[in-house]
C-alpha positions as CSV (number, residue, x, y, z in Angstrom):
1,M,-37.2,64.2,0.1
2,N,-38.7,63.1,3.3
3,Y,-36.7,64.4,6.2
4,N,-37.0,61.2,8.4
5,N,-35.8,59.1,5.4
6,S,-32.8,61.4,4.9
7,R,-31.8,60.9,8.6
8,K,-32.0,57.1,8.3
9,I,-29.8,57.1,5.2
10,V,-27.2,59.3,6.9
11,F,-27.1,57.4,10.3
12,L,-27.4,53.8,9.1
13,P,-23.7,53.5,8.0
14,L,-22.7,55.1,11.3
15,V,-24.8,52.6,13.4
16,L,-23.3,49.7,11.4
17,G,-19.8,50.8,12.1
18,I,-20.5,51.3,15.8
19,A,-21.9,47.8,15.9
20,L,-18.9,46.2,14.2
21,A,-16.4,48.1,16.4
22,L,-18.3,46.9,19.6
23,G,-18.2,43.3,18.3
24,I,-14.5,43.4,17.8
25,F,-13.9,44.9,21.2
26,I,-16.1,42.2,23.0
27,G,-14.3,39.5,21.1
28,R,-10.9,40.8,22.4
29,L,-12.3,40.6,25.9
30,L,-13.1,36.8,25.7
31,P,-10.5,34.6,27.1
32,S,-8.3,33.2,24.3
33,D,-8.0,29.8,25.9
34,Q,-11.8,29.4,25.5
35,V,-11.7,30.5,21.9
36,S,-9.0,28.2,20.6
37,S,-8.4,25.6,23.3
38,Q,-8.9,22.7,21.0
39,H,-6.5,24.1,18.5
40,S,-3.9,24.8,21.2
41,N,-4.2,21.2,22.5
42,I,-3.5,19.8,19.0
43,R,-0.5,22.2,18.5
44,S,0.8,21.3,22.0
45,R,0.8,17.5,21.2
46,N,2.4,18.2,17.8
47,D,5.0,20.4,19.4
48,K,5.9,17.7,21.8
49,L,6.6,15.1,19.3
50,N,8.5,17.5,17.0
51,G,10.3,18.8,20.2
52,I,11.5,15.2,21.0
53,L,12.7,14.9,17.3
54,N,14.4,18.2,17.5
55,I,16.3,17.2,20.6
56,I,17.4,13.9,19.1
57,E,18.6,15.7,16.0
58,S,20.5,18.4,18.0
59,N,22.0,16.4,20.9
60,Y,22.2,12.7,19.9
61,V,25.9,11.5,19.6
62,D,25.4,10.1,16.0
63,S,23.6,11.6,12.9
64,V,19.9,10.4,12.6
65,N,17.5,10.3,9.8
66,R,14.3,12.1,10.9
67,N,12.1,10.5,8.3
68,E,13.2,7.0,9.5
69,L,12.5,7.9,13.1
70,V,9.0,9.0,12.2
71,E,8.4,5.8,10.0
72,T,9.4,3.7,13.0
73,A,7.4,5.6,15.6
74,I,4.1,5.5,13.7
75,P,3.6,1.7,13.9
76,A,4.5,1.8,17.6
77,I,1.8,4.3,18.2
78,L,-0.9,2.3,16.2
79,K,-0.1,-0.8,18.3
80,K,-1.8,1.0,21.1
81,L,-5.1,0.9,19.1
82,D,-7.0,-2.1,17.7
83,P,-5.3,-4.7,15.7
84,H,-6.9,-3.4,12.5
85,S,-5.2,-0.1,12.6
86,I,-1.9,-0.3,10.5
87,Y,0.3,2.0,8.7
88,L,1.6,1.2,5.2
89,P,4.7,3.1,4.0
90,A,4.4,4.5,0.5
91,K,6.9,1.9,-0.8
92,D,4.7,-1.0,0.4
93,L,1.4,0.5,-0.8
94,A,1.6,-0.8,-4.4
95,R,2.5,-4.3,-3.3
96,S,-0.5,-4.4,-0.7
97,N,-2.9,-3.3,-3.4
98,E,-2.0,-6.1,-5.8
99,P,-4.3,-8.6,-4.4
100,L,-7.2,-6.0,-4.6
101,Q,-6.4,-4.8,-8.1
102,G,-6.3,-8.4,-9.4
103,N,-3.0,-8.1,-11.4
104,F,0.7,-7.2,-11.3
105,E,3.6,-7.3,-13.7
106,G,6.3,-9.9,-13.3
107,I,7.2,-13.3,-14.3
108,G,4.2,-15.1,-12.8
109,I,5.5,-17.5,-10.1
110,S,4.8,-18.0,-6.4
111,F,7.9,-18.8,-4.5
112,N,9.2,-19.7,-0.9
113,L,12.7,-19.3,0.5
114,L,13.8,-22.8,1.5
115,T,17.2,-23.4,3.0
116,D,18.2,-20.0,1.7
117,T,17.3,-21.0,-1.8
118,I,14.4,-19.5,-4.0
119,L,12.0,-22.4,-4.4
120,I,9.3,-22.2,-7.0
121,I,6.0,-23.3,-5.4
122,G,3.9,-22.8,-8.6
123,T,3.5,-20.9,-11.8
124,I,0.4,-18.7,-12.5
125,P,-1.6,-20.2,-15.4
126,G,-1.1,-18.2,-18.6
127,G,1.8,-16.4,-17.2
128,P,5.3,-16.1,-18.9
129,S,7.0,-18.7,-16.6
130,E,4.4,-21.3,-17.2
131,K,4.7,-20.8,-21.0
132,L,8.4,-21.2,-20.9
133,G,8.2,-24.5,-18.9
134,L,9.2,-23.5,-15.4
135,L,8.0,-26.1,-12.8
136,P,7.0,-26.2,-9.3
137,G,10.1,-27.5,-7.3
138,D,12.5,-25.6,-9.5
139,K,15.1,-23.8,-7.6
140,I,16.4,-20.4,-8.8
141,I,20.1,-20.3,-8.5
142,Y,21.0,-17.2,-10.7
143,V,19.1,-14.0,-11.6
144,N,20.7,-12.0,-14.3
145,D,24.1,-13.7,-13.9
146,S,24.0,-12.9,-10.0
147,L,24.2,-15.9,-7.6
148,V,21.2,-15.7,-5.4
149,A,21.4,-19.2,-3.7
150,G,23.0,-19.1,-0.3
151,K,23.1,-15.4,-0.2
152,H,20.7,-14.7,2.7
153,I,18.4,-12.6,0.6
154,G,14.8,-11.8,1.7
155,D,11.4,-11.9,0.1
156,E,11.5,-8.1,-0.8
157,K,14.7,-8.4,-2.6
158,V,13.7,-11.5,-4.5
159,M,10.5,-9.7,-5.7
160,G,12.5,-6.7,-6.6
161,M,14.6,-8.8,-8.8
162,L,11.9,-10.8,-10.6
163,K,9.1,-8.4,-10.8
164,G,9.3,-5.4,-13.2
165,P,7.6,-3.5,-16.0
166,R,5.8,-5.4,-18.7
167,G,8.0,-6.1,-21.7
168,T,11.3,-6.1,-19.7
169,V,13.4,-9.2,-19.6
170,V,15.0,-11.2,-16.6
171,K,17.5,-14.1,-17.1
172,I,17.5,-16.9,-14.6
173,K,19.0,-20.3,-14.1
174,V,17.2,-23.0,-12.2
175,L,18.2,-26.4,-10.7
176,R,15.7,-29.0,-11.5
177,N,15.3,-32.4,-9.8
178,G,16.9,-35.0,-11.8
179,R,19.0,-32.7,-13.9
180,K,22.7,-32.1,-13.2
181,E,23.2,-28.9,-15.2
182,L,21.5,-25.6,-14.6
183,L,18.6,-24.8,-17.0
184,P,18.7,-21.1,-18.4
185,F,15.5,-19.2,-19.0
186,E,14.9,-15.8,-20.5
187,I,11.6,-14.5,-19.3
188,T,9.8,-11.5,-20.6
189,R,7.9,-9.9,-17.8
190,D,4.1,-9.5,-18.5
191,K,0.9,-8.6,-16.9
192,I,0.0,-11.4,-14.4
193,P,-3.7,-11.8,-13.6
194,I,-4.7,-12.8,-10.2
195,Y,-8.0,-14.6,-10.2
196,S,-10.2,-14.4,-7.1
197,V,-13.2,-16.6,-8.1
198,D,-12.0,-20.3,-8.0
199,V,-15.4,-22.0,-9.1
200,D,-19.1,-21.4,-9.2
201,Y,-22.0,-23.5,-10.1
202,M,-25.7,-24.1,-9.4
203,V,-26.4,-26.7,-6.6
204,N,-30.1,-26.8,-7.6
205,D,-32.6,-24.4,-9.1
206,H,-32.5,-22.1,-6.1
207,I,-29.0,-22.5,-4.6
208,G,-25.7,-21.5,-6.2
209,Y,-22.2,-22.1,-4.9
210,I,-19.3,-19.7,-5.4
211,K,-15.8,-20.1,-4.1
212,I,-13.8,-17.0,-3.6
213,N,-10.3,-17.2,-2.5
214,T,-9.9,-13.3,-1.8
215,F,-11.9,-10.2,-2.5
216,A,-10.6,-8.0,-5.2
217,M,-11.7,-5.3,-7.5
218,T,-12.0,-7.9,-10.1
219,T,-14.1,-10.3,-8.2
220,F,-17.5,-9.1,-9.5
221,D,-16.3,-8.9,-13.2
222,E,-14.9,-12.5,-12.8
223,F,-18.2,-13.9,-11.6
224,I,-20.3,-12.1,-14.3
225,K,-18.0,-12.9,-17.1
226,G,-17.1,-16.4,-16.0
227,S,-13.4,-15.8,-16.5
228,W,-12.3,-18.3,-13.8
229,D,-11.3,-21.9,-13.6
230,D,-11.3,-24.6,-11.1
231,Q,-7.9,-23.9,-9.7
232,S,-6.6,-21.7,-6.9
233,H,-4.1,-19.0,-8.0
234,S,-1.6,-17.1,-5.8
């Protein structure tokens, strides 16, 4: 074996070890604030928010819900940004996605709260409410034998009572103009389509007209398949 090659084989691991140790030593001499200043700033900002919450939990006169405080604080923070930066709690996410998904499960009506009464504004074509004969102008007085008129309920609670999984049943009683007695309806919830393309046609050989009331995941398929009508749906 060549003597010079033998020396290289013996000393190569030693040289690599010395270089590694020297690198570690030099790294320790570098100022730590220069190496991790960005991470430290992020930690300090988080620590300030968490510190305030910790102080409130420890010293406030009443018990508090930390998660509720956080949920309240986030929208206030985002108000300092542009108007398009918003925060959606998990409980509201599904509802906000309904117009994009193009469907939901319920009884198929649009409503408004008028003088503390649920007023049906319209029924969605093909939905269970339209099939059973509910009409615009009907006022919902009872839901599942519970009086809802004059009870100061909000939109969220109304939707919670009327919407539900496909195949489940909700019973309502409505007051209709010209009728003295309440009309009972037993409605089986179903999948309610929300159409986004109202109408399309060719103005001439080169120009087409498409009316879209909202952009949804189903808009393109509606246009391609022609599964729209000339009415606006809500």
